[in-house]
N, CA and C of each residue as an Amber inpcrd file, in Angstrom:
protein
   591
 -17.2050000  41.0040000  34.2920000 -17.9210000  39.7620000  34.1550000
 -17.9960000  39.3140000  32.7000000 -18.2300000  40.2430000  31.7770000
 -18.2650000  39.9420000  30.3560000 -16.9490000  39.3440000  29.8840000
 -15.8320000  39.8650000  30.3750000 -14.5070000  39.3790000  30.0020000
 -14.3270000  37.9330000  30.4470000 -14.7960000  37.5950000  31.6350000
 -14.6800000  36.2210000  32.1320000 -15.4970000  35.2470000  31.2850000
 -16.6750000  35.6630000  30.8510000 -17.5070000  34.8000000  30.0020000
 -16.8210000  34.5710000  28.6610000 -16.2330000  35.6340000  28.0890000
 -15.5080000  35.4900000  26.8240000 -14.3440000  34.5230000  26.9780000
 -13.5990000  34.6500000  28.0790000 -12.4630000  33.7480000  28.3250000
 -12.9460000  32.3060000  28.4570000 -14.0670000  32.1250000  29.1380000
 -14.6230000  30.7910000  29.3170000 -15.0540000  30.1850000  27.9790000
 -15.7040000  30.9660000  27.1410000 -16.1440000  30.4950000  25.8280000
 -14.9430000  30.1520000  24.9540000 -13.9320000  31.0210000  24.9280000
 -12.7240000  30.7630000  24.1350000 -12.0140000  29.5220000  24.6530000
 -11.8890000  29.3890000  25.9720000 -11.2330000  28.2250000  26.5620000
 -11.9550000  26.9360000  26.2340000 -13.2870000  26.9550000  26.3360000
 -14.0750000  25.7640000  26.0070000 -13.9320000  25.4050000  24.5330000
 -13.9120000  26.4020000  23.6700000 -13.7430000  26.1540000  22.2300000
 -12.4000000  25.5100000  21.9460000 -11.3610000  25.9930000  22.5970000
 -10.0300000  25.4160000  22.3960000  -9.9770000  23.9720000  22.8850000
 -10.5930000  23.6910000  24.0170000 -10.6110000  22.3210000  24.5280000
 -11.3580000  21.3820000  23.5880000 -12.4460000  21.8510000  23.0100000
 -13.1930000  21.0210000  22.0620000 -12.4120000  20.7770000  20.7800000
 -11.5920000  21.7310000  20.3780000 -10.8110000  21.6000000  19.1470000
  -9.5580000  20.7670000  19.3460000  -9.1230000  20.5780000  20.5860000
  -7.8670000  19.8870000  20.8630000  -7.8140000  18.4640000  20.3060000
  -8.8270000  17.5970000  20.5060000  -8.7330000  16.2410000  19.9410000
  -8.5690000  16.2380000  18.4290000  -9.2700000  17.1160000  17.7360000
  -9.1310000  17.1800000  16.2760000  -7.7350000  17.6250000  15.8830000
  -7.1610000  18.5500000  16.6460000  -5.8160000  19.0280000  16.3350000
  -4.7790000  17.9460000  16.5970000  -5.0580000  17.0610000  17.5530000
  -4.0930000  16.0160000  17.8900000  -4.1510000  14.8470000  16.9070000
  -5.2400000  14.7040000  16.1790000  -5.3560000  13.6320000  15.1890000
  -4.6660000  14.0760000  13.9020000  -3.7780000  13.2270000  13.3880000
  -3.0960000  13.4990000  12.1250000  -3.4180000  12.3540000  11.1790000
  -3.7140000  12.6680000   9.9310000  -3.9860000  11.6110000   8.9670000
  -3.8260000  12.1290000   7.5530000  -3.5840000  11.1880000   6.6650000
  -3.5250000  11.5100000   5.2420000  -3.6380000  10.2100000   4.4720000
  -4.4290000  10.2140000   3.4150000  -4.5120000   9.0540000   2.5320000
  -4.2970000   9.5120000   1.0980000  -3.7810000   8.5990000   0.2890000
  -3.5690000   8.8560000  -1.1340000  -4.6650000   8.1580000  -1.9370000
  -4.9140000   8.6700000  -3.1200000  -5.9720000   8.1330000  -3.9880000
  -5.4800000   6.9160000  -4.7710000  -4.9700000   5.9300000  -4.0530000
  -4.5760000   4.6640000  -4.6790000  -5.8680000   3.8920000  -4.9490000
  -6.1230000   3.5280000  -6.2040000  -7.4040000   2.8810000  -6.5110000
  -7.4870000   1.4560000  -5.9610000  -8.6740000   1.0880000  -5.5290000
  -8.9180000  -0.2920000  -5.1250000  -8.7450000  -1.1760000  -6.3500000
  -7.8780000  -2.1680000  -6.2420000  -7.5890000  -3.0680000  -7.3570000
  -7.6200000  -4.4950000  -6.8210000  -8.6550000  -5.2340000  -7.1420000
  -8.7930000  -6.6110000  -6.6710000  -8.0340000  -7.5390000  -7.6150000
  -7.2520000  -8.4380000  -7.0290000  -6.4740000  -9.3490000  -7.8770000
  -7.4060000 -10.2580000  -8.6640000  -7.0800000 -10.4440000  -9.9440000
  -7.9500000 -11.1920000 -10.8470000  -7.7470000 -12.6940000 -10.7690000
  -6.6300000 -13.1400000 -10.2230000  -6.3570000 -14.5660000 -10.0550000
  -5.7000000 -14.7850000  -8.7010000  -5.6870000 -16.0310000  -8.2490000
  -5.3180000 -16.3450000  -6.8690000  -3.9160000 -15.9080000  -6.4670000
  -2.9760000 -15.8740000  -7.4030000  -1.5980000 -15.5180000  -7.0620000
  -1.1990000 -14.1280000  -7.5610000  -2.1470000 -13.3240000  -7.9830000
  -1.8200000 -12.0510000  -8.6260000  -1.8430000 -10.8480000  -7.6870000
  -1.6090000 -11.0380000  -6.4040000  -1.5570000  -9.8780000  -5.5080000
  -0.4690000  -8.9060000  -5.9540000   0.6430000  -9.4320000  -6.4360000
   1.7620000  -8.5940000  -6.8830000   1.3920000  -7.8100000  -8.1410000
   0.6320000  -8.4330000  -9.0460000   0.2090000  -7.7520000 -10.2680000
  -0.8250000  -6.6710000  -9.9520000  -1.7970000  -7.0060000  -9.0880000
  -2.8230000  -6.0320000  -8.7070000  -2.2110000  -4.8530000  -7.9550000
  -1.2600000  -5.1310000  -7.0660000  -0.6070000  -4.0460000  -6.3190000
   0.2390000  -3.1820000  -7.2440000   0.9340000  -3.8120000  -8.1830000
   1.7040000  -3.0470000  -9.1770000   0.7700000  -2.1600000  -9.9910000
  -0.3520000  -2.7320000 -10.4350000  -1.3290000  -1.9670000 -11.2200000
  -1.8690000  -0.7860000 -10.4230000  -2.1810000  -0.9890000  -9.1520000
  -2.7180000   0.0950000  -8.3210000  -1.7270000   1.2520000  -8.2240000
  -0.4550000   0.9290000  -8.0100000   0.5520000   1.9930000  -7.9290000
   0.7220000   2.6610000  -9.2860000   0.8010000   1.8750000 -10.3450000
   0.9490000   2.4670000 -11.6800000  -0.2540000   3.3490000 -12.0270000
  -1.4540000   2.9130000 -11.6730000  -2.6460000   3.7480000 -11.9080000
  -2.5670000   5.0460000 -11.1170000  -2.0590000   4.9850000  -9.8900000
  -1.8780000   6.1950000  -9.0830000  -0.9760000   7.1940000  -9.8070000
   0.0500000   6.6690000 -10.4910000   0.9860000   7.5100000 -11.2540000
   0.5070000   7.7530000 -12.6920000  -0.7630000   7.4720000 -12.9660000
  -1.4010000   7.7470000 -14.2670000  -0.9050000   6.8440000 -15.3860000
  -0.4360000   5.6470000 -15.0470000  -0.0770000   4.6100000 -16.0250000
  -1.2370000   3.6240000 -16.0580000  -1.4980000   2.9950000 -17.2050000
  -2.7370000   2.2190000 -17.3160000  -2.5990000   0.7750000 -17.8110000
  -1.5840000   0.0300000 -17.4120000  -1.5490000  -1.3690000 -17.8510000
  -2.6100000  -2.1870000 -17.1170000  -3.0190000  -3.2790000 -17.7330000
  -3.9300000  -4.2120000 -17.0660000  -3.1000000  -5.2040000 -16.2540000
  -3.7620000  -5.9330000 -15.3590000  -3.0480000  -6.9510000 -14.5880000
  -2.4360000  -8.0040000 -15.5020000  -3.1760000  -8.4220000 -16.5310000
  -2.6470000  -9.4720000 -17.4070000  -1.4710000  -8.9510000 -18.2430000
  -1.4830000  -7.6790000 -18.6370000  -0.3250000  -7.1100000 -19.3470000
   0.9040000  -7.1210000 -18.4410000   0.7020000  -6.8180000 -17.1670000
   1.8080000  -6.8480000 -16.2080000   2.3490000  -8.2690000 -16.0810000
   1.4520000  -9.2540000 -15.9880000   1.8740000 -10.6580000 -15.8800000
   2.6190000 -11.0860000 -17.1410000   2.0840000 -10.7630000 -18.3100000
   2.7750000 -11.0980000 -19.5630000   4.1720000 -10.5050000 -19.5790000
   4.3030000  -9.2360000 -19.1900000   5.6170000  -8.5810000 -19.1870000
   6.5470000  -9.2550000 -18.1800000   6.0540000  -9.4970000 -16.9720000
   6.8940000 -10.0370000 -15.9010000   7.4320000 -11.4250000 -16.2240000
   6.6090000 -12.2720000 -16.8270000   6.9990000 -13.6580000 -17.0630000
   7.3250000 -13.9570000 -18.5200000   7.3190000 -12.9450000 -19.3780000
   7.6270000 -13.1530000 -20.7900000   6.5900000 -14.0160000 -21.4930000
   5.3250000 -13.8240000 -21.1590000   4.2350000 -14.6150000 -21.7300000
   3.4660000 -13.8080000 -22.7710000   2.5760000 -14.4930000 -23.4670000
   1.6900000 -13.7890000 -24.4010000   0.2440000 -14.2630000 -24.2720000
  -0.0630000 -15.0370000 -23.2180000  -1.4020000 -15.6170000 -23.1170000
  -2.1510000 -15.2620000 -21.8290000  -1.6020000 -14.4240000 -20.9720000
  -2.2980000 -14.1190000 -19.7120000  -3.5630000 -13.2930000 -19.9370000
  -3.5830000 -12.4770000 -20.9860000  -4.7800000 -11.6700000 -21.2720000
  -5.8070000 -12.5170000 -22.0240000  -7.0600000 -12.3200000 -21.6980000
  -8.1220000 -13.0530000 -22.3740000  -8.5080000 -14.3370000 -21.6770000
  -7.7170000 -14.7930000 -20.7310000  -8.0550000 -15.9940000 -19.9800000
  -8.7800000 -15.5970000 -18.7040000  -9.9330000 -16.1820000 -18.4750000
 -10.6630000 -15.8670000 -17.2570000 -10.4050000 -16.8810000 -16.1520000
  -9.7760000 -17.9920000 -16.4840000  -9.5100000 -19.0060000 -15.4830000
  -8.1430000 -19.6270000 -15.7490000  -7.3460000 -19.7330000 -14.7100000
  -6.0680000 -20.4340000 -14.7960000  -6.0950000 -21.5820000 -13.8070000
  -5.5450000 -22.6910000 -14.1930000  -5.3070000 -23.7610000 -13.2530000
  -4.3970000 -23.2180000 -12.1560000  -4.6040000 -23.6620000 -10.9340000
  -3.7960000 -23.2010000  -9.7990000  -2.3030000 -23.2810000 -10.1120000
  -1.8910000 -24.2940000 -10.8640000  -0.4740000 -24.5000000 -11.1620000
  -0.0290000 -23.8740000 -12.4750000  -0.8640000 -23.1150000 -13.1340000
  -0.4920000 -22.4800000 -14.3980000   0.6890000 -21.5390000 -14.1930000
   1.5760000 -21.5060000 -15.1820000   2.7380000 -20.6140000 -15.1040000
   2.3070000 -19.1540000 -15.0180000   1.1610000 -18.8090000 -15.5990000
   0.6780000 -17.4200000 -15.5540000   0.1360000 -17.0520000 -14.1740000
  -0.1920000 -18.0450000 -13.3540000  -0.7630000 -17.7930000 -12.0240000
   0.2250000 -18.2500000 -10.9590000   1.2610000 -17.4470000 -10.7660000
   2.2700000 -17.7960000  -9.7730000   2.6830000 -16.5610000  -8.9850000
   3.2770000 -16.7740000  -7.8100000   3.7950000 -15.6420000  -7.0420000
   4.9430000 -14.9710000  -7.7940000   5.3510000 -13.8260000  -7.3120000
   6.4690000 -13.1020000  -7.9250000   7.3290000 -12.5030000  -6.8250000
   8.5450000 -12.1410000  -7.1800000   9.4700000 -11.5200000  -6.2370000
   9.2330000 -10.0160000  -6.1520000   9.5330000  -9.4580000  -4.9970000
   9.4890000  -7.9960000  -4.8440000  10.6220000  -7.3590000  -5.6460000
  11.8040000  -7.9800000  -5.5960000  12.9780000  -7.4620000  -6.3000000
  13.9630000  -8.6090000  -6.4870000  15.0040000  -8.3680000  -7.2750000
  16.0510000  -9.3660000  -7.4330000  15.8830000 -10.3130000  -8.6060000
  14.8270000 -10.1460000  -9.3950000  14.6600000 -10.9540000 -10.6030000
  14.1440000 -10.0510000 -11.7160000  14.3090000 -10.4980000 -12.9610000
  13.9670000  -9.6530000 -14.1090000  12.5270000  -9.1590000 -14.1010000
  11.5770000  -9.9920000 -13.7580000  10.1730000  -9.5960000 -13.7970000
   9.6030000  -9.1950000 -12.4510000  10.4600000  -8.8550000 -11.5010000
  10.0260000  -8.5280000 -10.1420000   9.1390000  -7.2860000 -10.1040000
   8.4590000  -7.0940000  -8.9820000   7.6240000  -5.9080000  -8.7960000
   8.4590000  -4.6390000  -8.9730000   9.6680000  -4.6430000  -8.4350000
  10.5370000  -3.4740000  -8.5930000  10.7560000  -3.1510000 -10.0700000
  11.0450000  -4.1700000 -10.8700000  11.2960000  -3.9420000 -12.2950000
  10.0190000  -3.6340000 -13.0780000   8.8960000  -4.1760000 -12.6400000
   7.6130000  -3.8240000 -13.2730000   7.3810000  -2.3240000 -13.1470000
   7.5040000  -1.8210000 -11.9280000   7.2700000  -0.3890000 -11.7030000
   8.2650000   0.4570000 -12.4940000   9.5320000   0.0330000 -12.5010000
  10.5480000   0.7770000 -13.2680000  10.2460000   0.7520000 -14.7670000
   9.7750000  -0.3910000 -15.2780000   9.4810000  -0.5080000 -16.7160000
   8.4010000   0.4790000 -17.1490000   7.4900000   0.8120000 -16.2450000
   6.4350000   1.7830000 -16.5490000   6.7870000   3.1820000 -16.0200000
   8.0590000   3.3960000 -15.6720000   8.5190000   4.7420000 -15.3430000
   8.4160000   5.1750000 -13.8970000   8.2160000   4.2320000 -12.9690000
   8.1180000   4.5880000 -11.5530000   9.3380000   4.0200000 -10.8230000
  10.3360000   4.8730000 -10.6330000  11.5610000   4.4550000  -9.9450000
  11.2550000   4.1630000  -8.4770000  11.9480000   3.1550000  -7.9340000
  11.6990000   2.7600000  -6.5480000  12.8960000   2.0250000  -5.9880000
  12.9690000   1.9680000  -4.6740000  14.0170000   1.2330000  -3.9810000
  13.4030000   0.1350000  -3.1330000  14.0950000  -0.9910000  -3.0180000
  13.5810000  -2.1450000  -2.2860000  14.3780000  -2.3570000  -1.0050000
  13.6720000  -2.7410000   0.0460000  14.2800000  -2.9230000   1.3640000
  13.7310000  -4.1930000   1.9980000  14.5940000  -4.9510000   2.6530000
  14.1690000  -6.2100000   3.2690000  13.7850000  -6.0010000   4.7340000
  13.0300000  -4.9350000   4.9860000  12.5110000  -4.6100000   6.3190000
  11.1660000  -3.9000000   6.1580000  10.4450000  -3.8070000   7.2530000
   9.2320000  -2.9820000   7.2790000   9.6450000  -1.5180000   7.2860000
   8.8280000  -0.6610000   6.7110000   9.0740000   0.7830000   6.7910000
   8.9240000   1.2290000   8.2360000   9.7840000   2.1350000   8.6590000
   9.6010000   2.7480000   9.9700000   8.3650000   3.6400000   9.9190000
   7.8200000   3.9780000  11.0770000   6.6720000   4.8740000  11.1090000
   7.0180000   6.2050000  10.4510000   8.2070000   6.7320000  10.7280000
   8.6170000   8.0080000  10.1330000   8.6830000   7.9180000   8.6120000
   9.1210000   6.7820000   8.0740000   9.1600000   6.6010000   6.6160000
   7.7550000   6.5220000   6.0290000   6.8420000   5.8490000   6.7280000
   5.4460000   5.7860000   6.2720000   4.8900000   7.1980000   6.1270000
   5.0610000   8.0080000   7.1670000   4.5340000   9.3790000   7.1600000
   5.2110000  10.2100000   6.0740000   6.5410000  10.1100000   5.9670000
   7.2780000  10.8950000   4.9650000   6.8480000  10.5200000   3.5500000
   6.7150000   9.2260000   3.2720000   6.3130000   8.7970000   1.9280000
   4.9130000   9.2940000   1.5790000   3.9750000   9.1240000   2.4750000
   2.6010000   9.5470000   2.1890000   2.5300000  11.0670000   2.0520000
   3.2280000  11.7920000   2.9020000   3.2200000  13.2580000   2.8030000
   3.8400000  13.7490000   1.5020000   4.7190000  12.9330000   0.8930000
   5.3390000  13.2820000  -0.3930000   4.5610000  12.6870000  -1.5770000
   3.3480000  12.1920000  -1.3290000   2.5180000  11.5780000  -2.3860000
   3.1810000  10.3540000  -3.0030000   3.7670000   9.5130000  -2.1480000
   4.4210000   8.2950000  -2.6220000   3.8360000   7.0800000  -1.9010000
   2.9880000   6.3010000  -2.5720000   2.5430000   5.0450000  -1.9630000
   3.7410000   4.1040000  -1.8520000   3.6000000   3.0330000  -1.1190000
   4.7040000   2.0770000  -0.9810000   4.1530000   0.6600000  -1.0120000
   5.0190000  -0.2810000  -1.3830000   4.6200000  -1.6880000  -1.4700000
   4.9890000  -2.3790000  -0.1660000   4.0580000  -3.1570000   0.3450000
   4.2430000  -3.9320000   1.5740000   4.2170000  -5.4090000   1.2040000
   5.1820000  -6.1650000   1.7160000   5.1040000  -7.6270000   1.5730000
   4.9680000  -8.2430000   2.9530000   3.9100000  -9.0240000   3.1320000
   3.7370000  -9.8120000   4.3440000   4.2890000 -11.2030000   4.0940000
   5.0040000 -11.7320000   5.0600000   5.3530000 -13.1400000   5.0780000
   4.4070000 -13.8170000   6.0580000   3.6570000 -14.8210000   5.5840000
   2.7090000 -15.5090000   6.4520000   3.4390000 -16.4540000   7.3950000
   2.9510000 -16.5800000   8.5960000   3.5700000 -17.4530000   9.6010000
   3.6100000 -18.9000000   9.1410000   2.6210000 -19.3180000   8.3370000
   2.5820000 -20.7040000   7.8580000   3.1990000 -20.8650000   6.4710000
   3.9290000 -19.8430000   5.9980000   4.6060000 -19.9050000   4.7060000
   3.8990000 -19.0900000   3.6410000   4.6440000 -18.6900000   2.6390000
   4.0920000 -17.8760000   1.5650000   4.0590000 -16.4060000   1.9360000
   3.4630000 -15.6050000   1.0780000   3.4260000 -14.1710000   1.3320000
   2.2790000 -13.4980000   0.6100000   2.2120000 -12.1900000   0.7840000
   1.1360000 -11.3910000   0.1930000   1.6650000  -9.9780000  -0.0180000
   1.3450000  -9.3870000  -1.1770000   1.8160000  -8.0430000  -1.5180000
   0.6290000  -7.0940000  -1.5690000   0.8010000  -5.9320000  -0.9040000
  -0.2500000  -4.9240000  -0.7930000   0.3750000  -3.5400000  -0.9900000
  -0.4500000  -2.5020000  -0.9320000   0.0280000  -1.1280000  -1.1140000
  -0.2920000  -0.3030000   0.1260000   0.7290000   0.3610000   0.6690000
   0.5170000   1.3330000   1.7340000   0.0510000   2.6330000   1.1010000
  -1.0920000   3.1590000   1.5740000  -1.6850000   4.3210000   0.9230000
  -2.0260000   5.4640000   1.8750000  -1.7120000   5.3190000   3.1660000
  -2.0290000   6.4040000   4.0800000  -1.6330000   6.0860000   5.5050000
  -1.8670000   7.0680000   6.3610000  -1.5620000   6.8980000   7.7780000
  -2.5260000   7.7460000   8.6000000  -2.6100000   7.4260000   9.8680000
  -3.3670000   8.2390000  10.8180000  -2.7650000   8.0330000  12.1950000
  -2.8300000   9.0640000  13.0060000  -2.5020000   8.9600000  14.4180000
  -3.7000000   9.5040000  15.1770000  -4.3040000   8.6580000  15.9790000
  -5.4740000   9.0420000  16.7480000  -5.2920000   8.5810000  18.1870000
  -5.4290000   9.5080000  19.1100000  -5.2660000   9.2040000  20.5380000
  -3.9600000   8.4690000  20.8120000  -2.9040000   8.8750000  20.1170000
  -1.5830000   8.3090000  20.3420000  -1.3250000   6.9770000  19.6690000
  -2.2760000   6.4720000  18.8960000  -2.1080000   5.1880000  18.2060000
  -1.8900000   5.4510000  16.7170000  -0.8500000   4.8330000  16.1470000
  -0.5260000   4.9910000  14.7270000  -1.2010000   3.8980000  13.9030000
  -1.7810000   4.3110000  12.7630000  -2.4640000   3.3950000  11.8540000
  -1.8830000   3.5240000  10.4530000  -1.8620000   2.4080000   9.7180000
  -1.4530000   2.3940000   8.3140000  -2.6850000   2.0390000   7.4840000
  -2.9520000   2.8310000   6.4410000  -4.0320000   2.5430000   5.5000000
  -3.4520000   1.7120000   4.3610000  -4.1420000   0.6340000   4.0190000
  -3.6230000  -0.3580000   3.0750000  -4.6510000  -0.6390000   1.9830000
  -4.1660000  -0.7880000   0.7530000  -4.9820000  -1.3170000  -0.3360000
  -4.5930000  -2.7930000  -0.4510000  -5.4750000  -3.6630000   0.0120000
  -5.2350000  -5.1040000  -0.0090000  -5.9900000  -5.6860000  -1.2030000
  -5.2840000  -6.2580000  -2.1930000  -5.9490000  -6.7220000  -3.4110000
  -6.7260000  -8.0320000  -3.2670000  -6.6020000  -8.7100000  -2.1250000
  -7.3220000  -9.9710000  -1.9680000  -8.8270000  -9.6980000  -1.9980000
  -9.6030000 -10.5050000  -2.7520000 -11.0450000 -10.2700000  -2.8510000
 -11.7100000 -10.1630000  -1.4720000 -12.4700000  -9.1030000  -1.2920000
 -13.1890000  -8.8810000  -0.0430000 -12.4340000  -8.0780000   0.9970000
 -11.1550000  -7.8280000   0.7870000 -10.3670000  -7.0600000   1.7610000
 -10.4030000  -5.5670000   1.4320000  -9.8820000  -5.1780000   0.2780000
 -10.0020000  -3.8050000  -0.2120000  -9.2490000  -2.7480000   0.5610000
  -9.8590000  -1.5490000   0.6340000  -9.2490000  -0.4110000   1.3180000
  -9.4650000  -0.6120000   2.8110000  -8.3890000  -0.8620000   3.5200000
  -8.4930000  -1.2000000   4.9310000  -7.4140000  -0.4740000   5.7190000
  -7.3770000  -0.6880000   7.0060000  -6.3260000  -0.1120000   7.8390000
  -6.1060000  -1.0200000   9.0370000  -4.9460000  -0.8600000   9.6390000
  -4.6430000  -1.5520000  10.8860000  -3.6170000  -0.7430000  11.6460000
  -3.4440000  -1.0360000  12.9280000  -2.4400000  -0.2950000  13.6800000
  -1.0770000  -0.5660000  13.0580000  -0.1920000   0.4030000  13.1580000
   1.1510000   0.2220000  12.6020000   1.8080000  -1.0050000  13.2310000
   1.7110000  -1.1410000  14.5520000   2.3600000  -2.2740000  15.2200000
   1.8190000  -3.6110000  14.7290000   0.4990000  -3.7160000  14.5260000
  -0.0480000  -4.9910000  14.0430000   0.2160000  -5.1850000  12.5510000
   0.4680000  -4.0950000  11.8220000   0.8760000  -4.2360000  10.4190000
   2.2860000  -4.8120000  10.3490000   3.1500000  -4.3850000  11.2530000
   4.5400000  -4.8660000  11.2560000   4.6080000  -6.3310000  11.6620000
   3.8170000  -6.7200000  12.6480000   3.8930000  -8.1000000  13.1220000
   2.6240000  -8.4740000  13.8820000   2.1030000  -9.6460000  13.5720000
   0.9560000 -10.2120000  14.2900000   1.1190000 -11.7270000  14.2730000
   0.1980000 -12.4260000  14.8770000   0.3520000 -13.8790000  14.9910000
   0.3850000 -14.5760000  13.6350000  -0.2550000 -13.9890000  12.6160000
  -0.3280000 -14.6560000  11.3160000   0.6530000 -14.1310000  10.2750000
   1.3940000 -13.0480000  10.5680000   2.2660000 -12.4650000   9.5410000
   3.3700000 -11.6000000  10.1470000   4.3130000 -11.2630000   9.2640000
   5.3380000 -10.2620000   9.5640000   5.5600000  -9.4500000   8.3000000
   5.6640000  -8.1230000   8.4280000   5.9680000  -7.2270000   7.3040000
   7.4530000  -7.4050000   7.0180000   7.7750000  -8.0960000   5.9200000
   9.1630000  -8.5020000   5.6660000   9.9130000  -7.6020000   4.6930000
   9.2050000  -6.9800000   3.7490000   9.8620000  -6.1820000   2.7070000
   9.0290000  -4.9460000   2.3800000   9.7250000  -3.9200000   1.8920000
   9.0720000  -2.6660000   1.5010000   9.7040000  -2.1600000   0.2190000
   8.8910000  -1.5900000  -0.6390000   9.4100000  -0.8430000  -1.7900000
   8.9110000   0.5770000  -1.6750000   9.8620000   1.5090000  -1.6760000
   9.5390000   2.9330000  -1.5510000   9.7420000   3.6020000  -2.9020000
   8.7350000   4.3410000  -3.3380000   8.8190000   5.0400000  -4.6170000
   9.8100000   6.1990000  -4.5040000  10.5260000   6.4470000  -5.5960000
  11.5370000   7.5110000  -5.6280000  11.0060000   8.7980000  -6.2340000
   9.7890000   8.7610000  -6.7560000   9.2070000   9.9660000  -7.3590000
   7.8630000  10.2650000  -6.7040000   7.6000000  11.5450000  -6.5350000
   6.3440000  11.9630000  -5.9340000   5.2100000  11.7690000  -6.9300000
   4.0660000  11.3920000  -6.4230000   2.8980000  11.2040000  -7.2680000
   2.1530000  12.5000000  -7.4950000   1.0850000  12.4290000  -8.2620000
   0.2810000  13.6240000  -8.5400000  -0.3950000  14.1270000  -7.2720000
  -0.6600000  15.3950000  -7.2570000  -1.3090000  15.9980000  -6.0790000
  -2.8110000  15.9610000  -6.2550000
């Protein structure tokens, strides 16, 4: 009888532990970085990744470098149409996000697709955040940082650092990150070097 009670206790313990064992997750210490101006999602996301890799430029230093300016720092307000307050490319131009990261020593590759789920998991497990570009259904885009993943009850989630004011450290299902009524994940930049542990 004692043996049966022990088996029952062990069996119950294993059943209680099963949901926790089935949940997989990992997040990276990508700092929350709110964009300082309306079009600076790319600068804030670049800064967040560079800070993760222990580089310390400011958003305005990144903007000055990207656009060859000398006045982005020290200004607290830009006209919506100011040259310092404009969108930027993920890659393919001299001051692109890809080249910003490379200029500060973070090698990366650019892709005109969403990361596969397996790539999301592999990058995060290797301590490599990634850049996400959303294309909005009504035009324009938004750049954010992928910083983690989770699988809970068979549903995959992506953890995101969204630089838009009020959004911050958030998450959404992988499927809704790839595509929803208001956006599509159009481009990805994957870091080529592992970050700090």
